[in-house]
C-alpha positions, 0 to 999 in steps of 0.5 A, spaced: 247 635 410 242 640 410 235 639 407 234 646 403 227 643 400 222 649 401 215 646 402 211 651 399 209 651 391 212 656 387 205 659 386 204 660 393 210 663 394 209 668 389 202 670 392 205 671 399 210 676 396 205 680 392 201 681 398 208 683 401 208 688 396 213 685 390 211 686 383 208 681 380 210 682 373 217 681 375 216 675 379 212 672 373 218 674 368 223 671 373 219 664 374 218 664 366 225 665 364 228 659 369 222 654 367 225 655 360 232 654 362 229 647 365 227 645 359 234 646 356 236 641 361 231 636 359 233 636 352 240 635 354 238 629 359 234 626 354 239 626 349 244 623 354 239 617 357 237 615 350 242 610 349 241 607 356 233 607 356 230 600 357 223 603 355 226 606 349 221 606 343 225 610 338 230 607 333 237 606 336 241 613 335 248 610 334 250 614 340 255 611 345 252 610 352 256 614 357 253 612 364 258 616 368 256 623 364 249 622 365 250 620 372 253 627 373 248 631 369 243 627 373 246 629 380 247 636 378 239 637 376 238 633 383 242 638 386 238 644 383 232 641 385 234 641 392 236 633 393 242 631 396 246 624 395 246 619 401 253 617 403 255 610 404 255 611 412 247 613 411 246 607 406 249 602 411 245 605 417 239 604 413 240 597 411 241 595 418 235 599 421 229 595 423 224 595 417 217 599 419 214 594 415 217 588 418 219 585 412 227 582 412 230 583 405 237 581 402 240 585 397 246 583 393 250 589 393 256 586 388 250 586 383 251 594 382 256 597 377 254 604 380 249 605 385 246 612 387 241 614 392 238 622 392 233 624 397 229 630 399 224 632 404 227 629 411 221 628 416 219 624 422 212 621 423 209 616 428 207 609 426 204 603 429 207 597 429 205 590 431 210 586 436 210 579 440 207 576 433 201 581 433 199 580 440 201 587 442 202 594 438 207 600 439 208 607 436 215 608 434 218 615 431 220 614 424 225 618 419 222 618 412 224 622 406 218 625 402 222 624 395 227 618 393 231 618 387 234 611 385 240 610 380 242 603 379 247 600 373 247 593 373 254 589 372 254 585 365 251 578 364 258 575 365 257 577 373 250 573 373 252 567 369 252 562 375 246 565 378 240 560 379 233 562 377 230 568 373 233 575 374 228 580 375 232 585 371 236 585 365 244 585 366 248 591 364 242 596 364 241 602 367 235 604 371 232 610 374 226 610 379 223 616 383 219 614 390 215 618 395 214 617 402 219 612 404 222 610 411 229 611 412 230 604 415 226 601 408 230 604 403 232 597 401 225 595 399 226 600 393 232 596 390 230 592 384 234 586 386 231 585 393 229 578 395 224 577 401 228 573 406 224 570 413 226 573 419 229 569 425 223 570 429 218 567 423 223 561 422 223 560 429 215 560 430 214 556 424 221 551 425 220 549 432 213 546 432 215 543 425 221 540 429 217 538 435 212 535 430 216 531 426 220 528 432 213 526 435 211 523 429 218 519 428 217 517 435 210 514 434 212 511 428 218 507 431 214 505 437 209 502 432 214 498 428 217 496 435 211 493 437 209 490 431 216 487 430 215 484 437 208 482 436 210 478 430 215 474 434 211 473 440 205 470 435 210 466 431 214 463 437 207 461 440 205 457 433 212 454 433 213 457 426 219 461 424 219 468 424 219 469 416 213 465 416 208 471 417 201 471 418 198 475 413 193 479 418 199 481 422 203 483 415 197 487 413 196 490 419 204 492 420 204 495 413 197 499 414 200 502 420 207 504 417 203 507 411 198 511 415 204 513 419 208 515 413 202 519 410 201 523 416 208 525 417 208 527 410 202 531 411 205 534 417 211 536 413 207 539 407 203 543 412 209 546 415 212 547 408 205 551 406 205 555 412 212 557 410 210 559 403 204 563 406 208 567 410 213 569 405 208 570 400 205 575 405 212 578 406 212 579 398 205 582 398 207 587 403 213 589 399 209 589 393 203 594 396 208 599 399 212 599 392 206 600 388 203 606 392 210 609 393 213 609 386 212 615 382 215 614 376 221 610 372 227 611 367 226 617 363 219 619 366 223 620 373 228 626 370 221 629 367 219 630 374 225 632 377 226 637 372 219 640 374 222 640 381 228 643 379 224 649 376 220 649 382 225 650 387 230 655 383 224 659 382 222 659 389 229 661 391 230 666 386 223 670 388 225 670 395 232 672 394 230 678 389 224 680 394 228 681 400 234 684 397 229 689 395 229 691 402 236 694 401 243 692 400 245 687 405 250 681 406 249 674 404 248 672 411 243 678 412 239 676 406 239 669 409 237 671 415 231 675 412 229 670 408 229 664 413 225 669 418 220 669 413 220 662 412 220 660 419 214 665 421 210 663 415 211 655 416 212 655 423 218 651 423 225 653 421 228 652 414 235 652 411 235 657 405 240 656 400 242 663 399 248 662 395 245 658 390 239 664 390 244 669 389 248 666 384 241 665 379 240 673 380 247 675 378 247 670 372 241 673 370 243 680 371 238 682 376 243 682 382 250 684 383 255 684 389 259 690 391 264 688 396 261 683 401 254 687 400 249 685 395 244 690 391 238 688 386 235 692 380 229 696 381 222 693 379 222 697 373 229 695 371 228 688 372 221 688 368 225 691 362 231 686 363 226 680 363 222 682 358 228 682 353 231 676 355 224 672 354 224 676 347 231 673 346 228 666 347 222 667 343 227 669 337 223 676 337 
């Protein structure tokens, strides 16, 4: 699917268009009206999310939580902000791809009653990773998303009844999270139920020396035991005494050697266990650091940010469509070419402009109309009067 994100802020787009001759009054009025519509959507989302918000600090409203209605409303908002929902195939590919941060995670997908991931701003960059146990480094090209929104609803308590250990989340809750600059291959690190697992290479690196060490120490301990047993029998035979009548000195030496060997083996095993735990803690630290610097917002704060994103995107699209439609009546395809040509020249790379959405906004506001397959727009003076009237209606004056 195409990424329609416009990598310019609304004020920059407005300033560019003013330099091209656009009427600043119309541009500012249009942006103001669209921003107000965004606030109305915010009120709707706040009302829908209130019964679901795990961080709510207000008294219960008594309203019934409807997760499906909220998810649909959020999806419409994210679409307006030029996010797109990841398909199951894309998510599966991301889960199977090699992690950029060299951390292996396990996700129990059956924990989710609902899982939706929305992304925006797909790009590529070069990362340097360590290989051959840190002895070498190589550069790889990494696909990443500038913004990622994660919507998760966990199953109820009965699903986790047999789960051992404490849970990092509350069953039955709905979580909403916003992240920035996330590698496509590391989407699983965003999941609230992710568990760090040792990679096969690390298990081999720690396990093989441990197995060899234990086998070696077991062999040494067996050799000591056999030697002492033989020494005891030889000494007893020379003394003409029964084997059971052990010399106290030999008994003490035998016990001391066995105890020393057992202590040495125990210390070796503890050392290997500590290495395993240290390696796992390093993985958890890497995961925590990455999440700390990439997490932008959580729960209700997420759609507060996304509302602003939506207002920005809708404003940019409407401003561009209105200005380039001022050049003369044209078809939807012709307008798309005009805008995309300007964006490519300005940004130095091609951008997929969402022309149908931009025209729909102008038509809804009465700033543009379609005659057959061609679109026309109001003059700057007519548009300014219309927008002032709309804003006065918003203010109730």
